[in-house]
MILO-485397 format. One record per residue (C-alpha): residue in one letter; x, z, y. Coordinates in pm, 1 decimal, padded with zeros to 6 digits. Last residue first. Layout:
MILO-485397
+------+----------+----------+----------+
! type !     east !       up !    north !
+------+----------+----------+----------+
!    A !        X !        Z !        Y !
...
+------+----------+----------+----------+
END
This chain:
MILO-485397
+------+----------+----------+----------+
! type !     east !       up !    north !
+------+----------+----------+----------+
!    T ! -09710.8 ! -09645.9 ! -04925.8 !
!    T ! -09900.5 ! -09731.9 ! -05241.5 !
!    G ! -09945.8 ! -09365.4 ! -05336.3 !
!    K ! -10319.2 ! -09387.0 ! -05375.1 !
!    T ! -10428.6 ! -09173.4 ! -05081.4 !
!    I ! -10215.2 ! -09306.7 ! -04794.3 !
!    E ! -10197.8 ! -09674.3 ! -04889.3 !
!    D ! -10561.6 ! -09676.7 ! -04995.2 !
!    W ! -10678.6 ! -09522.0 ! -04669.2 !
!    H ! -10474.3 ! -09745.5 ! -04438.1 !
!    D ! -10762.8 ! -09915.7 ! -04250.5 !
!    R ! -10986.5 ! -09608.3 ! -04273.7 !
!    M ! -10705.9 ! -09383.2 ! -04148.5 !
!    F ! -10644.8 ! -09608.2 ! -03848.2 !
!    E ! -11014.8 ! -09638.8 ! -03767.2 !
!    S ! -11057.5 ! -09262.6 ! -03775.6 !
!    F ! -10746.8 ! -09227.3 ! -03558.6 !
!    R ! -10896.7 ! -09470.6 ! -03305.8 !
!    L ! -11219.9 ! -09270.9 ! -03282.5 !
!    L ! -11046.7 ! -08933.6 ! -03267.4 !
!    T ! -10809.4 ! -09062.4 ! -02999.1 !
!    L ! -11100.3 ! -09194.3 ! -02791.4 !
!    M ! -11273.5 ! -08857.7 ! -02816.8 !
!    G ! -10956.8 ! -08677.6 ! -02707.2 !
!    V ! -10904.2 ! -08931.2 ! -02429.0 !
!    Y ! -11250.2 ! -08850.9 ! -02296.5 !
!    A ! -11195.8 ! -08476.5 ! -02342.3 !
!    E ! -10875.0 ! -08494.8 ! -02137.3 !
!    N ! -11055.6 ! -08684.2 ! -01860.6 !
!    I ! -11364.1 ! -08460.0 ! -01872.3 !
!    D ! -11169.9 ! -08137.6 ! -01818.5 !
!    I ! -10884.0 ! -07945.1 ! -01978.0 !
!    D ! -10703.6 ! -07732.4 ! -01718.1 !
!    S ! -10684.5 ! -07427.8 ! -01942.6 !
!    E ! -10669.5 ! -07051.5 ! -01883.0 !
!    E ! -10552.8 ! -06867.6 ! -02194.3 !
!    G ! -10786.1 ! -06765.2 ! -02476.7 !
!    H ! -10673.0 ! -07012.4 ! -02740.5 !
!    G ! -10869.5 ! -07299.6 ! -02892.1 !
!    S ! -10835.0 ! -07520.2 ! -02585.4 !
!    E ! -10456.1 ! -07510.3 ! -02597.3 !
!    N ! -10427.5 ! -07555.1 ! -02973.5 !
!    R ! -10687.0 ! -07832.5 ! -02980.5 !
!    W ! -10532.2 ! -08003.8 ! -02683.3 !
!    Y ! -10183.2 ! -07994.9 ! -02834.1 !
!    G ! -10308.6 ! -08123.5 ! -03169.0 !
!    I ! -10485.6 ! -08409.1 ! -02990.7 !
!    L ! -10158.4 ! -08501.0 ! -02824.1 !
!    D ! -09946.4 ! -08504.8 ! -03137.2 !
!    T ! -10217.1 ! -08653.2 ! -03359.9 !
!    Y ! -10259.6 ! -09020.9 ! -03276.3 !
!    K ! -09902.4 ! -09116.2 ! -03198.9 !
!    K ! -09767.6 ! -08917.3 ! -03493.4 !
!    Y ! -09999.7 ! -09098.1 ! -03731.6 !
!    N ! -09900.8 ! -09434.5 ! -03590.8 !
!    N ! -09532.6 ! -09357.6 ! -03633.2 !
!    K ! -09573.6 ! -09234.9 ! -03991.4 !
!    I ! -09780.9 ! -09539.4 ! -04085.7 !
!    H ! -09531.6 ! -09783.6 ! -03931.7 !
!    D ! -09243.2 ! -09598.6 ! -04096.6 !
!    K ! -09374.3 ! -09636.0 ! -04451.3 !
!    A ! -09511.4 ! -09320.7 ! -04608.3 !
!    N ! -09304.6 ! -09088.2 ! -04824.7 !
!    D ! -09359.4 ! -08771.0 ! -04622.4 !
!    F ! -09699.9 ! -08887.3 ! -04502.3 !
!    L ! -09968.0 ! -08723.9 ! -04713.6 !
!    L ! -09797.4 ! -08413.2 ! -04851.6 !
!    K ! -09599.9 ! -08367.8 ! -04530.2 !
!    E ! -09921.6 ! -08374.3 ! -04330.3 !
!    V ! -10066.2 ! -08109.4 ! -04560.9 !
!    R ! -09752.3 ! -07899.7 ! -04506.3 !
!    G ! -09782.3 ! -07936.4 ! -04129.5 !
!    R ! -10146.6 ! -07833.0 ! -04137.7 !
!    G ! -10069.3 ! -07523.0 ! -04336.3 !
!    N ! -09779.4 ! -07391.0 ! -04127.4 !
!    K ! -09817.4 ! -07062.0 ! -04318.6 !
!    G ! -10101.9 ! -07073.8 ! -04569.0 !
!    Y ! -10460.5 ! -07180.8 ! -04514.9 !
!    Y ! -10381.0 ! -07549.0 ! -04569.3 !
!    I ! -10156.4 ! -07488.7 ! -04870.1 !
!    K ! -10421.3 ! -07286.7 ! -05054.6 !
!    I ! -10683.5 ! -07546.2 ! -04964.5 !
!    V ! -10456.3 ! -07821.0 ! -05100.1 !
!    E ! -10398.7 ! -07629.4 ! -05423.9 !
!    E ! -10771.4 ! -07580.6 ! -05470.8 !
!    R ! -10835.2 ! -07950.3 ! -05416.8 !
!    D ! -10565.1 ! -08074.7 ! -05653.1 !
!    S ! -10352.0 ! -08347.4 ! -05492.3 !
!    V ! -10368.3 ! -08698.0 ! -05342.2 !
!    I ! -10747.0 ! -08724.1 ! -05335.9 !
!    F ! -10798.2 ! -08378.9 ! -05184.5 !
!    A ! -10522.2 ! -08465.9 ! -04934.3 !
!    A ! -10722.9 ! -08757.6 ! -04796.5 !
!    S ! -11030.5 ! -08545.1 ! -04731.6 !
!    L ! -10804.5 ! -08271.8 ! -04590.3 !
!    L ! -10650.0 ! -08510.9 ! -04339.3 !
!    I ! -10990.3 ! -08638.8 ! -04230.9 !
!    S ! -11114.2 ! -08283.0 ! -04185.4 !
!    E ! -10802.7 ! -08211.6 ! -03977.6 !
!    I ! -10901.3 ! -08494.8 ! -03743.7 !
!    A ! -11251.0 ! -08349.2 ! -03711.9 !
!    T ! -11099.7 ! -08006.5 ! -03635.4 !
!    G ! -10896.3 ! -08150.6 ! -03348.5 !
!    C ! -11189.8 ! -08342.4 ! -03205.4 !
!    M ! -11399.3 ! -08024.5 ! -03234.2 !
!    V ! -11148.1 ! -07825.9 ! -03028.1 !
!    C ! -11128.0 ! -08101.2 ! -02766.2 !
!    C ! -11506.7 ! -08108.4 ! -02732.2 !
!    A ! -11520.8 ! -07729.0 ! -02703.0 !
!    L ! -11292.2 ! -07744.5 ! -02399.7 !
!    Y ! -11496.9 ! -08032.4 ! -02257.7 !
!    N ! -11840.5 ! -07874.0 ! -02268.6 !
!    G ! -11999.7 ! -08132.9 ! -02037.3 !
!    G ! -12308.4 ! -08183.2 ! -02253.0 !
!    Q ! -12212.9 ! -08537.5 ! -02351.3 !
!    Y ! -11869.2 ! -08419.4 ! -02462.3 !
!    C ! -12000.4 ! -08118.1 ! -02650.4 !
!    S ! -12259.8 ! -08327.7 ! -02835.4 !
!    V ! -12001.8 ! -08591.8 ! -02924.7 !
!    A ! -11762.3 ! -08324.9 ! -03052.8 !
!    E ! -12051.8 ! -08177.6 ! -03253.5 !
!    K ! -12106.0 ! -08514.8 ! -03419.6 !
!    A ! -11734.9 ! -08541.0 ! -03500.2 !
!    R ! -11743.2 ! -08192.6 ! -03653.7 !
!    R ! -12048.0 ! -08266.1 ! -03868.7 !
!    F ! -11912.3 ! -08606.9 ! -03967.0 !
!    F ! -11580.1 ! -08466.4 ! -04085.0 !
!    S ! -11741.5 ! -08198.8 ! -04301.1 !
!    K ! -11983.9 ! -08456.1 ! -04440.7 !
!    G ! -11707.8 ! -08665.4 ! -04595.7 !
!    F ! -11416.3 ! -08884.8 ! -04487.1 !
!    L ! -11499.5 ! -09210.4 ! -04667.5 !
!    V ! -11879.2 ! -09196.6 ! -04682.7 !
!    Q ! -11888.6 ! -09035.9 ! -04336.7 !
!    F ! -11692.4 ! -09309.1 ! -04157.9 !
!    S ! -12004.3 ! -09507.8 ! -04057.1 !
!    D ! -12155.3 ! -09183.3 ! -03927.0 !
!    F ! -11880.1 ! -09173.5 ! -03665.1 !
!    I ! -12002.6 ! -09503.2 ! -03521.3 !
!    Q ! -12369.3 ! -09405.5 ! -03542.7 !
!    T ! -12296.7 ! -09078.1 ! -03362.2 !
!    F ! -12135.7 ! -09254.7 ! -03069.4 !
!    R ! -12424.3 ! -09502.0 ! -03046.7 !
!    D ! -12672.6 ! -09215.3 ! -03042.1 !
!    P ! -12471.1 ! -09021.6 ! -02785.1 !
!    T ! -12476.3 ! -09315.1 ! -02538.1 !
!    A ! -12186.7 ! -09454.5 ! -02336.0 !
!    P ! -11977.0 ! -09578.4 ! -02627.4 !
!    L ! -11611.4 ! -09529.9 ! -02537.0 !
!    T ! -11380.9 ! -09738.6 ! -02323.3 !
!    D ! -11001.2 ! -09761.0 ! -02340.1 !
!    E ! -11009.4 ! -10039.3 ! -02600.8 !
!    Q ! -11145.0 ! -10268.2 ! -02327.7 !
!    T ! -10813.3 ! -10232.3 ! -02145.0 !
!    Y ! -10734.2 ! -10030.2 ! -01832.7 !
!    T ! -10373.0 ! -09977.3 ! -01722.7 !
!    E ! -10420.1 ! -10026.8 ! -01348.3 !
!    L ! -10779.2 ! -09901.1 ! -01369.5 !
!    W ! -10666.6 ! -09544.1 ! -01424.7 !
!    N ! -10472.9 ! -09540.7 ! -01096.3 !
!    Q ! -10766.1 ! -09683.1 ! -00901.3 !
!    G ! -11008.9 ! -09445.9 ! -01072.3 !
!    Y ! -10797.4 ! -09140.8 ! -00988.3 !
!    G ! -10801.9 ! -09239.1 ! -00622.9 !
!    T ! -11177.2 ! -09288.6 ! -00650.6 !
!    L ! -11327.4 ! -09636.4 ! -00678.8 !
!    T ! -11629.8 ! -09694.0 ! -00457.9 !
!    F ! -12004.4 ! -09725.3 ! -00519.6 !
!    A ! -12275.4 ! -09859.6 ! -00288.4 !
!    E ! -12642.1 ! -09893.6 ! -00386.7 !
!    H ! -12757.9 ! -09600.1 ! -00170.9 !
!    I ! -12585.4 ! -09766.4 !  00122.8 !
!    E ! -12820.1 ! -10062.3 !  00083.3 !
!    N ! -13124.5 ! -09891.0 !  00230.2 !
!    G ! -12947.6 ! -09760.9 !  00540.8 !
!    S ! -12773.9 ! -10092.6 !  00600.0 !
!    L ! -12423.2 ! -10151.5 !  00475.9 !
!    Y ! -12136.0 ! -10166.4 !  00719.8 !
!    L ! -11882.3 ! -10433.3 !  00795.0 !
!    S ! -11523.1 ! -10383.0 !  00914.5 !
!    G ! -11426.8 ! -10212.3 !  00590.1 !
!    T ! -11234.1 ! -09886.7 !  00550.5 !
!    H ! -11508.4 ! -09628.5 !  00493.4 !
!    N ! -11488.5 ! -09671.2 !  00113.8 !
!    T ! -11866.8 ! -09677.3 !  00081.4 !
!    G ! -12084.0 ! -09439.4 ! -00116.5 !
!    P ! -12129.4 ! -09303.5 ! -00470.0 !
!    R ! -11809.5 ! -09220.5 ! -00658.7 !
!    L ! -11628.8 ! -09422.3 ! -00924.7 !
!    I ! -11362.3 ! -09334.8 ! -01182.4 !
!    G ! -11446.9 ! -08962.9 ! -01187.5 !
!    R ! -11580.5 ! -08961.4 ! -01543.4 !
!    R ! -11929.2 ! -08876.3 ! -01422.0 !
!    C ! -11907.6 ! -09160.4 ! -01170.8 !
!    L ! -11825.8 ! -09408.8 ! -01448.5 !
!    E ! -12112.9 ! -09267.4 ! -01656.5 !
!    W ! -12350.7 ! -09296.5 ! -01361.7 !
!    L ! -12246.5 ! -09655.9 ! -01303.5 !
!    A ! -12322.3 ! -09744.4 ! -01666.0 !
!    D ! -12658.1 ! -09563.5 ! -01652.1 !
!    S ! -12759.6 ! -09750.1 ! -01337.4 !
!    V ! -12647.4 ! -10081.6 ! -01491.4 !
!    V ! -12868.0 ! -10013.6 ! -01796.2 !
!    S ! -13168.6 ! -09926.1 ! -01578.4 !
!    R ! -13124.0 ! -10242.4 ! -01374.2 !
!    L ! -13105.0 ! -10441.7 ! -01698.7 !
!    N ! -13427.9 ! -10286.1 ! -01824.0 !
!    N ! -13596.4 ! -10377.4 ! -01496.4 !
!    V ! -13471.0 ! -10735.6 ! -01533.2 !
!    Q ! -13608.8 ! -10766.8 ! -01887.8 !
!    L ! -13940.7 ! -10609.3 ! -01784.9 !
!    E ! -13971.6 ! -10853.4 ! -01494.9 !
!    L ! -13900.7 ! -11143.3 ! -01729.6 !
!    A ! -14173.4 ! -11028.8 ! -01972.8 !
!    Q ! -14416.3 ! -10985.4 ! -01683.1 !
!    R ! -14343.1 ! -11338.4 ! -01566.8 !
!    D ! -14399.2 ! -11478.3 ! -01914.6 !
!    Q ! -14733.1 ! -11295.7 ! -01940.9 !
!    N ! -14836.9 ! -11415.9 ! -01597.3 !
!    S ! -14769.2 ! -11771.7 ! -01711.8 !
!    R ! -14478.0 ! -11976.6 ! -01580.9 !
!    N ! -14531.3 ! -12348.1 ! -01513.6 !
!    L ! -14550.6 ! -12303.8 ! -01136.8 !
!    S ! -14257.2 ! -12061.0 ! -01149.4 !
!    G ! -14019.9 ! -12333.7 ! -01268.6 !
!    T ! -13788.7 ! -12285.9 ! -00975.4 !
!    I ! -13961.8 ! -12029.7 ! -00751.3 !
!    D ! -13714.1 ! -11760.3 ! -00856.4 !
!    N ! -13894.8 ! -11426.5 ! -00837.1 !
!    P ! -13887.7 ! -11373.9 ! -01214.3 !
!    D ! -13507.4 ! -11417.1 ! -01206.3 !
!    T ! -13409.0 ! -11572.2 ! -01538.2 !
!    I ! -13154.0 ! -11391.7 ! -01752.8 !
!    K ! -12868.7 ! -11623.8 ! -01847.6 !
!    N ! -12638.2 ! -11339.6 ! -01957.0 !
!    V ! -12369.1 ! -11418.1 ! -01699.8 !
!    S ! -12627.9 ! -11495.7 ! -01431.7 !
!    M ! -12827.7 ! -11178.9 ! -01492.1 !
!    L ! -12501.7 ! -10983.0 ! -01498.7 !
!    K ! -12415.7 ! -11121.0 ! -01154.0 !
!    T ! -12758.2 ! -11029.1 ! -01016.2 !
!    V ! -12732.7 ! -10674.3 ! -01156.1 !
!    T ! -12385.2 ! -10631.4 ! -01007.7 !
!    T ! -12503.2 ! -10754.9 ! -00667.1 !
!    S ! -12796.3 ! -10513.3 ! -00685.7 !
!    F ! -12566.7 ! -10214.6 ! -00752.5 !
!    H ! -12278.3 ! -10290.9 ! -00520.3 !
!    V ! -11934.0 ! -10202.5 ! -00654.7 !
!    D ! -11613.8 ! -10178.8 ! -00449.7 !
!    C ! -11783.6 ! -10085.0 ! -00123.9 !
!    N ! -11701.2 ! -10202.9 !  00226.1 !
!    A ! -11911.7 ! -10519.8 !  00259.8 !
!    R ! -12033.9 ! -10609.2 ! -00089.2 !
!    S ! -11878.9 ! -10582.4 ! -00431.3 !
!    I ! -11977.3 ! -10733.8 ! -00767.9 !
!    E ! -11803.0 ! -11069.4 ! -00735.7 !
!    S ! -11492.5 ! -10903.9 ! -00594.7 !
!    S ! -11410.0 ! -10877.9 ! -00227.1 !
!    N ! -11389.5 ! -10499.6 ! -00195.7 !
!    L ! -11114.7 ! -10479.2 ! -00457.2 !
!    M ! -10912.7 ! -10769.9 ! -00324.6 !
!    C ! -10553.9 ! -10679.2 ! -00415.5 !
!    K ! -10554.6 ! -10975.9 ! -00659.3 !
!    K ! -10481.4 ! -10748.8 ! -00955.2 !
!    Q ! -10744.1 ! -10507.6 ! -00821.6 !
!    A ! -11007.2 ! -10783.1 ! -00819.4 !
!    K ! -10948.0 ! -10863.6 ! -01186.5 !
!    R ! -10957.1 ! -10493.2 ! -01274.6 !
!    L ! -11278.6 ! -10441.4 ! -01078.8 !
!    E ! -11447.2 ! -10728.9 ! -01259.7 !
!    S ! -11331.2 ! -10595.9 ! -01597.8 !
!    L ! -11444.7 ! -10242.0 ! -01513.3 !
!    I ! -11792.0 ! -10362.1 ! -01415.8 !
!    F ! -11824.5 ! -10583.9 ! -01724.2 !
!    Q ! -11700.3 ! -10305.5 ! -01952.3 !
!    Q ! -11963.5 ! -10068.5 ! -01816.3 !
!    A ! -12239.6 ! -10327.4 ! -01841.1 !
!    D ! -12156.0 ! -10409.0 ! -02202.7 !
!    E ! -12128.3 ! -10039.3 ! -02291.3 !
!    I ! -12469.2 ! -09972.2 ! -02134.7 !
!    S ! -12608.4 ! -10249.3 ! -02352.9 !
!    V ! -12725.5 ! -10595.7 ! -02241.4 !
!    A ! -13012.1 ! -10720.4 ! -02457.1 !
!    M ! -12955.1 ! -11025.8 ! -02679.0 !
+------+----------+----------+----------+
END
């Protein structure tokens, strides 16, 4: 099975996390000399993990046809492209930066320095609490497919807003991304409320004073504590971002806040899907 950008990204972060725990960041299995991640070393390690044969390996090459060799070369080239995209995404998020860490006793050659990547200060702090659940799909298409899977349950209004959040995030429009994450969450709430109560009445409540709060009360006032607590965890922060980004004042929202906003929307969607019957059918 082909290695995806998400697979490569999680592999890099996992290797860095293991090395960080041992206080040996520049001595991990994907590092070299004085950089935390070395491109070719990472590709070679992923080839080994995924049992991808090196087309330049002389072992068995005598029995390998030109067609087989070309197929292997294509597989390796695709992997190099995937690793490049994964590293770019980590740089874009400010976790890695191109170049060496300037602290090692060895130095990379002129050609190799272009393959060197180093954790930023922010990246080192972020990595300390990293888990695989803290990563998002690296491609817009994959993102959209995931949110599309919720469309039957939450409706077209939700999907449109979630899709626009993805587009804003990938385009670097982080304020707009946070706004759309907030509106997508409210679309989920309204979809549930339309099942619990009359649609027209819900709309009247929603557009009235403290509308969102009253819709929340309708859905969660009699819910079990674990549902109430999870709902609060998912929506307090995203509500703050939406309010802040939706107003005209200066805001410090950037890629990191937008990333967590997207992650919150994804996890909240999963939470609502998993508890949909409890919330909408009065079995709480």
